[in-house]
TORVEX-847337 format. One line per field, with one value per residue (C-alpha): x, y, z; residue number from 1. Coordinates in nm, 3 decimals, padded with zeros to 5 digits. Example, Ala and Ser with C-alpha at 12.3 -4.5 7.8 and 13.67 -1.06 7.14 Angstrom:
2
x	(01.230|01.367) .
y	(-00.450|-00.106) .
z	(00.780|00.714) .
k	(1|2) .
***
This chain:
497
x	(03.799|03.954|04.304|04.271|04.520|04.617|04.705|04.540|04.652|04.346|04.275|04.275|03.937|03.582|03.382|03.011|02.844|02.490|02.586|02.765|02.465|02.532|02.907|03.119|03.448|03.565|03.573|03.892|03.898|04.091|04.032|03.717|03.600|03.619|03.266|02.930|02.744|02.369|02.216|02.108|02.465|02.605|02.348|02.414|02.792|02.775|02.499|02.699|03.002|02.797|02.658|02.991|02.945|02.837|02.471|02.420|02.159|02.415|02.691|02.704|03.020|02.835|02.627|02.483|02.116|02.053|01.672|01.403|01.034|00.934|00.751|01.074|01.261|01.018|01.087|01.461|01.439|01.211|01.474|01.783|01.842|01.815|02.135|02.082|02.311|02.069|01.863|01.691|01.582|01.473|01.339|01.117|01.412|01.599|01.297|01.293|01.659|01.587|01.302|01.534|01.796|01.537|01.383|01.724|01.824|01.512|01.582|01.924|01.772|01.923|01.836|01.601|01.319|00.971|01.038|01.417|01.575|01.839|02.195|02.306|02.363|02.320|02.638|02.733|02.803|02.950|03.301|03.217|03.012|03.311|03.540|03.300|03.260|03.637|03.699|03.452|03.632|03.973|03.870|03.699|04.009|04.238|04.027|04.040|04.419|04.474|04.265|04.477|04.799|04.905|05.043|04.774|04.979|04.969|04.607|04.530|04.224|04.172|04.002|04.009|04.216|03.883|03.773|03.678|03.943|03.770|03.910|04.262|04.187|04.068|04.382|04.615|04.435|04.381|04.707|04.573|04.766|04.567|04.603|04.467|04.370|04.498|04.266|04.326|04.194|03.841|03.798|03.763|03.643|03.795|03.854|03.715|03.966|04.264|04.111|04.083|04.442|04.555|04.369|04.585|04.545|04.580|04.302|04.028|03.785|03.748|03.565|03.343|03.196|02.834|02.859|03.212|03.274|03.468|03.211|02.911|02.969|02.862|03.132|03.045|02.982|02.822|03.133|03.353|03.145|03.170|03.547|03.614|03.395|03.600|03.928|03.801|03.710|04.058|04.252|04.027|04.003|03.676|03.756|03.436|03.307|03.201|02.991|03.045|02.702|02.738|02.597|02.427|02.256|01.941|01.951|02.001|01.698|01.467|01.623|01.791|01.600|01.726|02.092|02.259|02.498|02.363|02.298|02.163|02.532|02.664|03.003|02.858|02.878|02.818|02.695|02.720|02.497|02.477|02.139|02.254|02.312|02.038|01.872|01.753|01.848|02.065|02.432|02.508|02.357|02.489|02.408|02.597|02.411|02.557|02.435|02.377|02.485|02.788|02.946|02.976|03.212|03.053|03.373|03.340|03.009|03.032|02.766|02.712|02.468|02.553|02.278|02.003|01.993|02.211|02.282|02.485|02.695|02.916|03.024|03.346|03.195|02.952|02.721|02.540|02.217|01.887|01.756|01.904|01.780|01.429|01.463|01.563|01.260|01.042|01.172|01.132|00.767|00.680|00.813|00.791|00.917|00.707|00.834|01.201|01.160|01.003|01.282|01.558|01.393|01.362|01.728|01.828|01.616|01.769|02.116|02.029|01.917|02.252|02.448|02.268|02.319|02.693|02.716|02.540|02.809|03.068|03.326|03.314|03.376|03.127|03.312|03.014|02.780|02.405|02.351|02.470|02.455|02.273|02.566|02.750|03.129|03.286|03.614|03.719|03.795|04.066|04.233|04.552|04.466|04.237|04.167|03.888|04.018|03.970|03.615|03.541|03.687|03.494|03.162|03.180|03.110|02.761|02.720|02.783|03.021|03.141|03.457|03.745|03.987|04.235|04.168|04.366|04.659|04.703|04.464|04.596|04.649|04.269|04.102|03.728|03.445|03.154|02.795|02.597|02.223|02.029|01.656|01.657|01.836|01.559|01.549|01.544|01.868|02.022|01.940|02.069|02.395|02.455|02.404|02.650|02.910|02.893|02.929|03.239|03.387|03.316|03.493|03.789|03.825|03.896|04.181|04.537|04.587|04.836|05.206|05.331|05.598|05.883|05.890|06.206|06.186|06.167|06.484|06.689|06.979|06.876|06.526|06.439|06.118|06.173|05.961|05.983|05.970|05.769|05.801|05.501|05.489|05.475|05.195|04.995|05.045|04.934|04.621|04.533|04.564|04.331|04.078|04.069|04.007|03.734|03.560|03.574|03.415|03.139|03.076|03.045|02.794|02.583|02.586|02.552|02.817) .
y	(03.205|02.995|02.865|02.502|02.308|01.956|01.849|01.870|01.825|01.606|01.266|01.248|01.074|01.194|00.999|01.014|00.847|00.878|00.756|00.446|00.225|00.301|00.360|00.116|00.269|00.627|00.845|01.010|01.379|01.510|01.244|01.126|00.793|00.486|00.365|00.539|00.583|00.614|00.960|00.960|00.902|01.175|01.419|01.331|01.353|01.699|01.818|01.712|01.912|02.219|02.227|02.375|02.681|03.004|03.110|03.343|03.546|03.622|03.702|04.076|04.111|04.067|04.313|04.022|03.927|03.619|03.600|03.616|03.535|03.169|03.263|03.398|03.090|02.882|03.092|03.054|02.675|02.655|02.838|02.675|02.476|02.769|02.903|03.277|03.305|03.094|03.400|03.248|02.945|03.153|03.478|03.561|03.550|03.784|04.015|04.018|04.119|04.403|04.521|04.520|04.724|04.984|05.002|05.055|05.310|05.515|05.481|05.634|05.917|05.811|06.066|05.840|05.932|05.785|05.491|05.481|05.162|05.184|05.060|04.808|04.446|04.200|04.056|03.805|04.095|04.443|04.312|04.204|04.519|04.735|04.540|04.603|04.972|05.010|04.842|05.078|05.380|05.244|05.168|05.504|05.686|05.482|05.564|05.933|05.934|05.746|06.002|06.279|06.099|06.075|05.780|05.551|05.294|05.444|05.483|05.553|05.565|05.779|05.633|05.661|05.418|05.295|05.122|04.756|04.511|04.466|04.806|04.686|04.372|04.578|04.793|04.494|04.261|04.523|04.716|05.046|05.252|05.297|05.643|05.633|05.928|05.841|05.856|06.030|05.981|06.115|06.127|05.776|05.843|05.994|06.369|06.513|06.800|06.567|06.330|06.602|06.708|06.357|06.369|06.408|06.358|05.979|05.944|05.725|05.810|05.900|05.636|05.760|05.526|05.556|05.361|05.284|04.925|05.054|05.281|05.305|05.673|05.824|06.016|06.364|06.289|06.629|06.817|06.581|06.651|07.029|07.028|06.795|07.001|07.308|07.125|06.984|07.334|07.464|07.171|07.077|06.720|06.531|06.310|06.128|05.977|05.624|05.571|05.247|05.221|04.853|04.914|05.252|05.229|05.070|05.293|05.653|05.669|05.572|05.736|06.038|06.113|06.473|06.369|06.426|06.140|05.967|06.052|06.392|06.487|06.534|06.367|06.045|05.807|05.469|05.324|04.977|04.836|04.501|04.338|04.088|04.357|04.611|04.502|04.225|03.923|03.624|03.630|03.628|03.936|04.282|04.552|04.812|05.096|05.342|05.695|05.645|05.427|05.642|05.561|05.189|05.139|04.914|04.712|04.570|04.405|04.058|03.904|03.528|03.312|02.957|02.942|02.993|03.364|03.676|03.765|04.062|03.987|04.203|04.002|03.860|03.515|03.330|03.083|03.186|03.099|03.274|03.248|03.570|03.777|03.642|03.704|04.066|04.121|03.964|04.209|04.512|04.441|04.284|04.569|04.866|05.206|05.198|04.855|04.934|05.262|05.079|04.820|05.082|05.298|04.996|04.908|05.265|05.265|04.936|05.077|05.370|05.128|04.951|05.277|05.425|05.106|05.114|05.485|05.434|05.186|05.464|05.220|05.294|05.566|05.555|05.576|05.549|05.832|05.846|05.911|05.638|05.261|05.133|04.996|05.075|05.097|05.151|05.126|05.094|05.419|05.235|04.941|04.944|04.620|04.447|04.535|04.510|04.180|04.017|04.151|04.011|03.673|03.639|03.740|03.422|03.227|03.379|03.302|03.658|03.717|04.077|04.168|04.372|04.538|04.822|05.122|05.171|05.418|05.675|05.575|05.222|05.283|05.292|04.956|04.918|04.673|04.682|04.557|04.562|04.600|04.397|04.343|04.032|04.201|04.298|04.545|04.250|04.116|04.464|04.483|04.128|04.210|04.509|04.285|04.027|04.293|04.425|04.069|04.025|04.347|04.240|03.910|04.076|04.307|04.001|03.855|03.981|04.260|04.291|04.305|04.663|04.706|04.946|05.240|05.382|05.673|05.438|05.264|05.586|05.604|05.746|05.606|05.410|05.252|04.878|04.644|04.279|04.083|03.763|03.457|03.323|03.025|03.248|03.454|03.142|02.998|03.319|03.351|02.983|03.025|03.324|03.153|02.845|03.066|03.251|02.929|02.776|03.086|03.063|02.699|02.787|03.060|02.862|02.529|02.350|02.347) .
z	(-04.977|-04.700|-04.743|-04.636|-04.432|-04.531|-04.180|-03.842|-03.484|-03.430|-03.579|-03.959|-03.949|-03.889|-03.629|-03.550|-03.253|-03.388|-03.734|-03.605|-03.679|-04.047|-04.051|-03.853|-03.963|-03.950|-04.260|-04.390|-04.307|-04.607|-04.872|-05.045|-04.893|-05.114|-05.039|-05.020|-04.692|-04.620|-04.662|-04.297|-04.187|-04.411|-04.278|-03.915|-03.947|-04.100|-03.869|-03.564|-03.674|-03.761|-03.408|-03.303|-03.526|-03.362|-03.357|-03.658|-03.469|-03.197|-03.447|-03.385|-03.593|-03.920|-04.121|-04.320|-04.286|-04.070|-04.075|-04.342|-04.342|-04.399|-04.721|-04.866|-04.747|-04.955|-05.265|-05.209|-05.184|-05.489|-05.698|-05.549|-05.869|-06.110|-06.262|-06.298|-06.601|-06.811|-06.896|-07.198|-06.993|-06.693|-06.845|-06.547|-06.309|-06.544|-06.544|-06.163|-06.159|-06.402|-06.181|-05.877|-06.066|-06.162|-05.814|-05.656|-05.922|-05.847|-05.473|-05.541|-05.748|-06.081|-06.354|-06.549|-06.782|-06.739|-06.971|-06.944|-06.809|-06.539|-06.595|-06.335|-06.250|-05.967|-05.817|-05.549|-05.311|-05.288|-05.343|-05.698|-05.748|-05.651|-05.885|-06.176|-06.094|-06.058|-06.393|-06.558|-06.412|-06.512|-06.870|-06.916|-06.781|-07.009|-07.313|-07.226|-07.175|-07.501|-07.686|-07.535|-07.627|-07.263|-07.060|-06.926|-06.735|-06.384|-06.272|-05.907|-05.685|-05.375|-05.067|-04.692|-04.486|-04.344|-04.665|-04.669|-04.788|-05.126|-05.231|-05.158|-05.358|-05.653|-05.646|-05.625|-05.865|-06.136|-06.088|-05.964|-05.710|-05.389|-05.234|-04.880|-04.664|-04.317|-04.018|-03.688|-03.337|-03.313|-03.694|-03.834|-04.190|-04.503|-04.481|-04.811|-04.807|-04.781|-05.036|-05.299|-05.230|-05.332|-05.665|-05.976|-06.350|-06.310|-06.052|-06.198|-05.917|-05.550|-05.345|-05.063|-04.801|-04.694|-04.370|-04.256|-04.152|-03.852|-03.686|-03.921|-03.998|-04.331|-04.516|-04.640|-05.008|-05.068|-04.950|-05.151|-05.463|-05.415|-05.350|-05.642|-05.875|-05.789|-05.852|-06.182|-06.298|-06.216|-06.364|-06.654|-06.525|-06.481|-06.181|-06.075|-05.749|-05.665|-05.352|-05.165|-05.003|-04.913|-04.566|-04.591|-04.929|-04.785|-04.475|-04.591|-04.826|-04.538|-04.232|-04.394|-04.717|-04.731|-04.716|-05.054|-05.120|-05.433|-05.800|-05.697|-05.689|-06.046|-05.992|-05.849|-06.146|-05.979|-05.649|-05.502|-05.230|-05.052|-05.077|-04.817|-04.555|-04.494|-04.817|-04.582|-04.796|-04.699|-04.802|-05.172|-05.336|-05.419|-05.671|-05.872|-06.044|-06.297|-06.345|-06.717|-07.006|-07.090|-06.753|-06.838|-07.136|-07.394|-07.447|-07.093|-07.178|-07.333|-07.556|-07.564|-07.759|-07.660|-07.399|-07.655|-07.736|-07.739|-07.378|-07.251|-06.944|-06.723|-06.422|-06.282|-06.246|-06.469|-06.298|-05.981|-05.806|-05.871|-05.516|-05.379|-05.673|-05.615|-05.241|-05.304|-05.522|-05.249|-04.989|-05.214|-05.293|-04.955|-04.741|-04.975|-04.864|-04.546|-04.440|-04.496|-04.306|-04.010|-04.001|-04.015|-03.749|-03.522|-03.573|-03.487|-03.171|-03.053|-03.119|-02.891|-02.618|-02.633|-02.648|-02.347|-02.146|-02.214|-02.134|-01.799|-01.697|-01.710|-01.845|-02.219|-02.475|-02.765|-03.098|-03.335|-03.433|-03.377|-03.749|-03.984|-03.987|-03.676|-03.482|-03.162|-03.165|-02.825|-02.638|-02.276|-02.097|-01.907|-02.081|-01.879|-01.695|-01.944|-02.306|-02.558|-02.696|-02.357|-02.335|-02.683|-02.591|-02.266|-02.425|-02.632|-02.313|-02.321|-02.691|-02.814|-03.104|-03.066|-03.261|-03.126|-03.367|-03.401|-03.620|-03.945|-03.971|-03.824|-03.547|-03.498|-03.127|-03.081|-03.012|-03.060|-02.992|-03.237|-03.224|-03.550|-03.500|-03.755|-03.801|-03.581|-03.288|-03.048|-02.760|-02.520|-02.670|-02.648|-02.277|-02.222|-02.398|-02.171|-01.867|-02.001|-02.087|-01.730|-01.596|-01.808|-01.673|-01.315|-01.375|-01.545|-01.246|-01.029|-01.234|-01.290|-01.538|-01.818|-01.734|-01.784|-02.049|-01.990|-02.228|-02.382|-02.135|-01.836|-01.953|-01.941|-01.689|-01.356|-01.368|-01.053|-01.186|-01.229|-01.441|-01.349|-01.671|-01.620|-01.836|-02.030|-01.796|-01.488|-01.638|-01.728|-01.379|-01.210|-01.426|-01.373|-00.995|-00.990|-01.217|-00.995|-00.695|-00.882|-00.994|-00.646|-00.496|-00.758|-00.668|-00.301|-00.375|-00.621|-00.441|-00.775|-01.047) .
k	(1|2|3|4|5|6|7|8|9|10|11|12|13|14|15|16|17|18|19|20|21|22|23|24|25|26|27|28|29|30|31|32|33|34|35|36|37|38|39|40|41|42|43|44|45|46|47|48|49|50|51|52|53|54|55|56|57|58|59|60|61|62|63|64|65|66|67|68|69|70|71|72|73|74|75|76|77|78|79|80|81|82|83|84|85|86|87|88|89|90|91|92|93|94|95|96|97|98|99|100|101|102|103|104|105|106|107|108|109|110|111|112|113|114|115|116|117|118|119|120|121|122|123|124|125|126|127|128|129|130|131|132|133|134|135|136|137|138|139|140|141|142|143|144|145|146|147|148|149|150|151|152|153|154|155|156|157|158|159|160|161|162|163|164|165|166|167|168|169|170|171|172|173|174|175|176|177|178|179|180|181|182|183|184|185|186|187|188|189|190|191|192|193|194|195|196|197|198|199|200|201|202|203|204|205|206|207|208|209|210|211|212|213|214|215|216|217|218|219|220|221|222|223|224|225|226|227|228|229|230|231|232|233|234|235|236|237|238|239|240|241|242|243|244|245|246|247|248|249|250|251|252|253|254|255|256|257|258|259|260|261|262|263|264|265|266|267|268|269|270|271|272|273|274|275|276|277|278|279|280|281|282|283|284|285|286|287|288|289|290|291|292|293|294|295|296|297|298|299|300|301|302|303|304|305|306|307|308|309|310|311|312|313|314|315|316|317|318|319|320|321|322|323|324|325|326|327|328|329|330|331|332|333|334|335|336|337|338|339|340|341|342|343|344|345|346|347|348|349|350|351|352|353|354|355|356|357|358|359|360|361|362|363|364|365|366|367|368|369|370|371|372|373|374|375|376|377|378|379|380|381|382|383|384|385|386|387|388|389|390|391|392|393|394|395|396|397|398|399|400|401|402|403|404|405|406|407|408|409|410|411|412|413|414|415|416|417|418|419|420|421|422|423|424|425|426|427|428|429|430|431|432|433|434|435|436|437|438|439|440|441|442|443|444|445|446|447|448|449|450|451|452|453|454|455|456|457|458|459|460|461|462|463|464|465|466|467|468|469|470|471|472|473|474|475|476|477|478|479|480|481|482|483|484|485|486|487|488|489|490|491|492|493|494|495|496|497) .
***
C-alpha cells in the first residue's frame, strides 16, 4: 500500500506532448476529468509517465520474478479476467491450484499418503501466507489454553530481528507480542539457542527463516527443532515451528536436498513460500502448506454458497486474479525438478561470479554466505570517506538499482549493499555490474569525503583535536565545485559531451 499525497510541488495537471492531437487541455492530476478522452491519448499519457520507472530487469533489490516465457505470458493474459474465488464457475482453475498445493507439499516432504490430499492454499504472496499461518497457530494455542483453564490473552511469537516486515505486521494487527532475537556483527540470523530461551508457555510458535532478506542465509531449522523438542519434553509444552521459506523454499529442495528444514522435522507444522520469487512467477502469488489437517483449526475455514456451490475459503482477501495460479502451474510442469535445479544452479554460479569480482577489487567485505539464496551482500572495507548509500545512489546513473541498508539491532552499525541474482541476471550482467561498481568507486575517490563528527571522547577537556563544523551550504558548495571540475575534465578527455 502507498500512502498517497494530495498535493505536489509540480503542476496539478498532467500534460502529454504526443497526446496533444487528441487532448488540447491538460488533465487534472488528482481529480477525475469531467470529459472522456480517446483511448490512444490515455495510453500515451500513461505510457509516457511509466517511461520514468526503473528497468525491472536491472532492479537488483527485488527477489520478485521479472521475466517469464512468452507462452506463459499468453496464458496469463488469457486468464486476466477470471476471478479465482469463483470456484464453481472456474473449476479447472481451482483444480490447478489444488495440484500446485500438492506438488509443493510433496516438495517440502509433507507426510502424505498415496491418495491423501495436501492442506494448503494459494495467496497473493508470502505476507498473506504468514498471516494465515500465524492465525492458525494463535487459534490452536488459544483453544489449548482454554481447555487447560489458563489465560489466553497474551500470546507471543519468537523470531529473529532479521525477519521481514510482514511478521511485525502480523504481531501488531493480530495482537501478538513479538519476541525478537537480536543480531550481532558477523551473525545476521536468528540464533536457535537464544530463540529457545525466549520460548514460554504463551509462545504460539517459533518462526525460522529459510533465506534471510538481509543476506540470504538459511537459519538452522534442524538445530532449532532439536533444542525446542528438548525444551518441550522438559516443560510439557508443545511449541511448534513455522518456516518462512519465502525466498528459500524453491531453492533448498534443488540445491540442498539433504538439508533438513521442512516437514521432515516433527515440529515444523506449516511452511510459506513465495511463488513470485524463486517459484519463477510474476508478482502476486504465494503459498502456505500445513503439515496435516489438524494443524489448521476448522473454525478458521469459512463456507459460502452464494457463488453457486458450497466453497471453503481461508484467505484474508476474497477476490483475486487467476493468472498467477495458472502461471505457477505452468512453471511446475514446464520446468519440472530438472528445470528448477538448472535455474537455481545457474543463479548460484552467477552469484559466485559477482562475489569473486567484488573480492578481487579489495574494497569490499562479503556479508552473504555461499550456501543460501543466490545473492551477494557486501559492505565497504573503508567507509570513512564515502559510504554504501553513496555507492547505491551513484549506481543508478548506470541504470542499476542496488539497495543499501543498515542491519537490524544489535548490528545496526553495519551497512550493506545487496544484489539479488534472479533467473534473468546473466553472467554478462554480473561482470558489467562489477565494472560499473569499480567506476563508481573511482569517481567517489575524486570527490570530498564525509565531514568527520567529533565523538564524546574528542570533546573532553585537554583534547587538542579540532573538528571544523561546516554548514550545509558550505558542504553543498564544496561538492558542487569538485563535481564541476570532475565533469570538465571528463569533457576534455572525451571531446564530446
